[in-house]
Every structure is written in C-alpha cells, then in structure tokens.
C-alpha positions, 0 to 999 in steps of 0.5 A: 478500487472495486469489490471485483478488482484483483488489487482491492482483494489484496491483503498485507501482513500485520507486520506491515502496519505494526509501526503504525499501530505502535505510533498510534498508541502514543496518541491514544489511551488504551481504551481509545485504541481498543475502540479504534481497532474494534471499529476497524474490524481488527483484533484488539489482542496482539497480532503475529506478523504473518496475520493478514490485514485487508485494505478496507481495514487499513482504510477504515482505521485511518479514517477513524484514527486521524480525526480521533487523535487530532493528528492526520499522521497519527503519531508517525512524526514527532510533531502532530499534523493538525486537522485540515493540513492535508486539505491545505496541501491539496489546495497548494497542489491544485495550483501547480503548473507542472509535476515538478512544481507539484513536488516542489510545493509538496516538499516546501509544505512538509518542511514547514511541519516536520521537525525530524526530517526534511524533504529534498527535491533533487532534479535532473533532466532524466530523473527527479528524486524526492528524498526524506533526509534526517536533520540528525544522523541519529534519527531512525526512520519510521517505516510506515511513516516513510512509506506513507509520505512517499505514497502521498507524494505519488498519490497526489501526482497521480491525482493531478495527472489523472492516471497513476504516475510511473515510478522508477524506483523507491528506496528506504533507509532501513533494512529489508523487513520480513514483510518486504513483499507487501511493498509490491501492493503499494509501489508499482516499481522496484523497491530497495532497502538500506539506502542512505535516504528514503526516496522516490524516483521519477522520470520527468519525461513520463510526467503528465501535465496537471489537469485542473482539479476542482475543490469538490474533487479535492474533497472527494480525494480526502474523503476516500483517503488513504485507499486511493493513494496508498495502494497502487491500482497499477496492472502494468508496472510490475510483472507480479501485478500483471500476473495477478491481474491475468490470473484473476481474469482467468480460471486461475485454479488451472492456470500455469506459468506458461499460460501467464507467460503467453498472455504477457508475450514473453517466454516462461523462463523470462517470466520466471526470472523477472518474478524472481527479481521482484522477490516472488514466484508464479506459485507464490502469486497464485497462492496469495490470490487464492488466500485473498479470495478466501478472505474476501469470501469469508468476510463478505459472502454467505457461502459456507467455509466448506464451499469456500474451501472447494471454490478455492481449489481444496479437495477437503475442508480440512486441507483448507483449514490447515492452509488458511492457518499457515497463511494467516495464523488464524482460523477461517471462522475468525474472518467472518464479519 
C-alpha cells in the first residue's frame, strides 16, 4: 500500500488493538513496553477506545515487538510462538498444489503449536471454512488473536494466488464490540459476531491456482509483515470500500451520495441500503476519509494546522479542532511527528 492509497490512509480505533496491547504486556516488563510504544509512535499513557491508530503504527509495533518478545504472536496465545515459526509456515505453504491444500497445511501447522484452540478445515463443494475451535468450552477467545489468525490465513492465500482472495464471510465467537466498524478495514466481506466458532469462509470456485513463490519472495513477505496481510487492499469486495476509493479519487468535499451511486452504477437508495447493511453510511465514510486525510497530513506533511483545517473542508480552525477532538479524543498538535 502506498502513501497515496485510500486504504493506507485508514486508521482504526485504539479499542481495536487494546487486546493485543494487554497480551503484549504479559511478555514485557513495563520499561520494555514503554520503549516499544514510544518507538512505534504510540502514546505510553492509557488510550481511550475512540482514539485513532494508523496502520503504520500498528505495523511498526508488530515489527518491533515480535523479535523483542521472542514470540511471533506476542502473547496472543497461551504458548509463545518461537522465532522463525512464520518463516517455516511460508516454506510449508509454498509447496501447496491448491488453495485447499494450502489451508490444510496452514491448519496442520498451527495445530502443532496451539494449546487452547485447534484449526478445523471444513470443506464442501461450494464452501470451505477454516474455524478456530476451543479444546475447552471455558476458553475465551482473544479478539485480536482470532482476527490475526484469520487474516494470516487470508493473507497467505492472497499471496499464493497473486491477488486478494475473495472471502464469503467472517464469523467471530465473541460479542459485537464497539469497534466493530474497524473490521471493514481488515476483511473485505460481511462480518458476524456471537458465532459458535471463529471462522473464515471461502467459495473454492473462486480460488486461484497457487503460483510458484521463491524463497526471496517469502522473505520479502515476512519483511513487510503484517501490513500486507492484516489490512485489506480491496477496492471492490464491499460497498463501503468502493465508496471510500471513489471519494478519494474525486473532489470528495463536494461529492454527494448520488455521485457515488452513479459511479457504482446503482441507485442512491440501493447504495444507502447496502451501506446500512454494512453498518455505515455515506456521511460516515466521508467523515472518516476527512479524519484520516487530516491525520496523515499532520503526521507527514509540513502544512500548518490552519491550512489542514481549510484543506479538509472546515471554514475555521476552531471548528476543525472541535471535530478532531471528537474523532480522536486528541488535539491535532498531538499527531505532529
């Protein structure tokens, strides 16, 4: 994802990563944790759930924390995942003759390492489901850990196929969280909650044949982890991402619902309904893009806060400050690097 990409601009709420931060603390001293957060660009004091976190901050924390803790899953599972485990996983995956075979190898690999959950591969002619099933009914799902495992499976399939693999649905075995909207950045499909098991579902009829991947390509994939496989690069699989991509390519400040509907070749009423089904609205998407453009400009640009306020459609800097605090619970100045 590039600097000028509408997906890479996206931020997620602090609540989305809080389970990960809690798990990471179990693998670090307080001093080590503070250092990891500081070097990642994250604040060391407690964050409120509505604060915004950039994808770069998440990727940097992962790249620092995995080697620092000696656990490539950073406390998300009861047993540490030792260094080079993911490298061995890619070696196993590179030899798969089909996507179903790749998923079988994926489940077998992790079932050798995990103590609390097993990965079940449930295959039918028109549906393949990879599920995380607990060994004990008393075991509670780790929300970030379950998300990360499903996305690793999806990311590896996409890497093997050479393009993002289509997903039918994702189901989580936990209640819908307040940050549920953030999953749209991660999964290009409908997301359900309160399921019996956490799982990701594919239609095997849409599977591409795996392409041959070299050891050098595997190393590059690991070097970029987790940005390439956590966050979806899709512009087509959900209406909300399609609208966001459209707005980013247009003069988004003046675009209306009818403009987006025309570009997507559907009626405004149909688009409004589909966005509602995805848990969002045209205005929410527009406001989120405006927020994320402002955060990127504050972090990487040289424009003044006043100029950024005008560039993002505010008539006065004071209005921008109020809106920004409502979006992030932080001041614009606190995002300056």
